[in-house]
C-alpha positions in Angstrom: 83.8 102.7 99.5 85.1 102.0 96.1 83.6 99.3 94.2 86.5 98.3 92.6 90.0 97.8 94.7 92.7 100.3 93.8 95.5 97.0 93.2 92.9 96.1 91.0 92.9 99.5 89.0 96.4 99.4 89.0 97.2 96.1 87.8 95.1 97.2 84.8 96.6 100.1 84.9 100.3 98.6 84.4 99.3 96.0 82.2 98.3 98.5 79.8 101.1 100.3 79.9 103.7 97.4 79.7 102.3 96.3 76.5 103.6 99.4 74.8 107.4 98.7 76.3 110.3 97.9 73.8 110.0 94.3 74.6 106.2 94.3 74.2 104.0 91.5 76.0 106.9 89.9 77.3 105.4 88.3 80.6 103.2 86.4 78.2 106.3 83.3 77.8 106.7 83.1 81.5 105.2 80.1 82.8 102.7 81.4 85.6 102.0 77.3 87.0 101.0 78.5 90.9 102.3 75.1 91.7 106.0 75.8 90.2 105.8 79.1 91.9 108.7 79.9 94.4 107.9 81.9 98.0 111.3 83.2 99.6 112.8 86.1 101.0 113.9 89.4 99.3 115.7 92.5 100.3 114.2 95.9 100.7 115.3 97.2 97.7 114.1 94.6 95.1 110.1 94.8 97.7 110.4 98.1 97.5 110.5 98.4 93.5 107.5 96.7 93.2 105.5 98.2 96.1 106.3 101.4 95.2 104.3 101.0 91.5 101.1 98.9 92.8 100.3 99.4 96.4 98.2 102.1 97.3 99.9 103.6 99.5 102.8 103.7 97.3 105.7 103.9 99.9 107.3 101.3 101.8 106.7 101.2 106.2 108.8 102.9 108.2 110.0 99.8 110.6 110.5 96.6 107.5 111.4 93.6 109.1 110.9 90.9 107.0 110.5 91.2 102.5 109.0 88.3 100.8 108.2 87.5 96.9 106.8 85.2 94.7 108.6 83.9 91.4 107.8 82.7 88.4 110.4 81.1 86.2 113.2 83.7 88.0 110.7 86.4 87.4 108.8 88.6 90.4 105.4 88.0 90.7 104.7 89.8 94.2 105.9 91.1 97.4 104.8 91.5 101.2 106.7 93.6 103.8 106.3 92.9 107.5 106.8 95.5 109.8 106.8 96.3 113.6 102.8 96.8 114.4 102.9 100.7 115.0 101.0 100.7 118.5 102.7 97.7 119.7 105.2 100.0 121.9 102.2 102.1 123.0 101.4 99.1 125.5 98.3 98.4 123.3 98.5 94.8 122.9 99.8 93.9 126.7 96.2 93.0 127.7 96.0 90.5 124.8 99.4 88.9 125.6 100.5 90.2 121.8 103.1 92.4 122.6 106.4 91.0 121.4 104.5 88.4 119.5 102.8 90.4 117.1 103.6 91.5 113.5 102.1 93.5 110.6 101.9 92.5 107.4 101.9 96.2 106.1 102.2 96.1 102.4 101.6 93.7 99.7 101.5 93.6 95.8 101.2 91.2 92.6 102.1 92.4 89.6 99.6 92.2 86.8 100.8 88.9 85.0 100.8 87.0 88.2 98.6 83.6 88.8 95.2 84.7 90.5 96.1 82.8 93.4 99.7 84.4 93.7 98.4 86.5 96.7 97.2 83.9 99.1 100.3 81.8 98.2 102.6 84.3 99.4 100.8 85.4 101.9 100.8 82.0 103.3 103.5 80.8 102.8 105.6 83.8 103.6 103.5 83.5 107.5 105.5 79.8 107.8 109.2 81.7 107.0 108.5 83.9 109.7 110.5 83.3 113.2 108.7 81.4 115.7 108.6 84.2 118.2 105.6 85.6 116.1 102.3 84.1 116.9 99.9 86.6 116.0 99.9 88.3 112.1 97.6 91.1 112.0 96.4 93.3 108.9 94.5 96.7 108.5 92.4 97.5 105.3 91.2 100.5 104.6 88.1 101.2 103.0 88.8 104.5 100.7 91.1 102.2 98.8 88.1 99.9 97.8 89.6 97.4 100.3 87.1 95.1 102.2 90.4 92.4 102.8 89.2 89.4 100.2 92.9 88.3 100.1 92.7 87.9 103.6 89.4 86.0 104.0 90.7 83.8 101.2 93.6 83.1 103.7 91.6 82.6 106.5 92.0 85.5 108.7 89.8 86.4 111.4 88.3 89.9 110.8 87.4 92.0 113.9 86.3 95.5 112.2 88.1 98.3 113.9 89.9 97.9 117.2 88.6 101.5 118.2 85.1 100.5 117.2 85.3 97.5 119.5 86.6 99.9 122.7 83.7 100.6 124.5 86.0 103.4 126.5 86.8 105.6 123.1 83.8 107.4 121.1 84.4 106.4 118.1 82.8 108.1 115.1 82.5 107.9 111.5 84.9 110.2 109.4 86.6 111.2 112.8 90.4 110.1 111.5 92.6 112.2 109.9 93.1 112.2 105.9 94.4 114.6 103.4 94.8 113.8 99.5 97.6 114.7 97.4 97.5 114.7 93.8 95.1 112.1 94.1 96.2 110.3 96.8 95.2 110.0 100.6 97.3 109.8 103.2 96.8 109.2 106.8 98.3 110.4 110.0 101.2 107.9 110.2 102.0 107.8 106.3 101.7 111.7 106.3 104.3 111.6 109.5 106.6 109.4 107.6 106.8 111.7 104.6 107.3 115.1 105.9 107.5 114.5 109.6 104.5 116.0 110.8 100.6 115.8 110.3 100.2 119.4 111.1 97.7 121.4 108.3 100.2 124.4 108.1 103.0 122.1 107.4 101.5 119.9 104.9 100.3 123.1 103.2 104.1 124.6 103.0 104.8 121.2 101.4 101.7 120.7 99.2 99.6 123.9 98.9 96.5 121.9 96.7 96.7 119.1 99.6 92.8 118.2 100.5 92.1 117.7 104.1 89.1 114.7 103.8 88.6 113.1 107.3 88.5 109.2 107.2 87.1 106.6 108.9 88.9 103.6 111.0 91.0 101.1 109.8 89.4 97.5 109.8 91.7 95.1 110.7 92.1 90.9 110.2 94.2 88.8 112.2 95.8 85.1 111.7 97.3 83.1 114.1 100.6 81.1 113.9 102.2 78.1 115.9 100.6 74.8 117.7 96.9 74.0 118.0 97.2 75.3 121.5 98.6 78.3 120.7 96.6 79.5 117.8 93.5 78.9 120.1 94.5 80.7 123.0 95.6 83.6 121.0 92.2 83.5 119.1 90.4 83.6 122.7 92.2 86.9 123.3 90.0 88.2 120.2 86.9 86.2 120.4 84.4 88.4 121.3 85.5 90.9 118.6 85.3 88.5 115.5 82.7 89.5 113.2 81.5 87.9 109.8 83.5 88.8 106.8 82.1 91.9 105.1 81.2 91.9 101.4 81.1 94.3 98.8 
């Protein structure tokens, strides 16, 4: 796992590049007081423009449901995207009573000039704006992007590690998941299917002859529960046995 998260590297790069634009360091005039920041719904295109610059996967998920942004002085300082939980339609969450109540926090990023607490305010505020039908918010982290879920820890999510590793019926091993590196960027099976419609090696090589196939470990997962006190306790109890201490660098 990288010692520095991908988004930190990207923020530093963007700060350096933006300083050389026609307007110079224009963001230094923005009031980034977190108490004055406004979180509100935004459209797909607005979220996509920011996510594609700053986020590890550099693309939007296939099934976007809601997008929210955090604004400082009318300037977009960050975006989060919620989408359909990608294994919900397989009935995976039925036994936890999460089906129809779970949503995936699938993308999120803040710009280099935003307040250090922008991400936590954006996540916690946006979750409160989700429709009441959602009681479970989940998010995954990718160790190969240098992620351990620091922001989810700051927002009091619960960490359970890998769902595959928690399932005694699955013989999960390190580096037993699909991964392919293309032009320095790593794609998993789902993102590859989203990109070209296939994860077959021969198909990928048709589009990207220099692709490198790099086995990956399972993504780790966090959960947050919404609703009243009774509802939160009930849904948390469904995964209580899997909850683990937060990982550290």
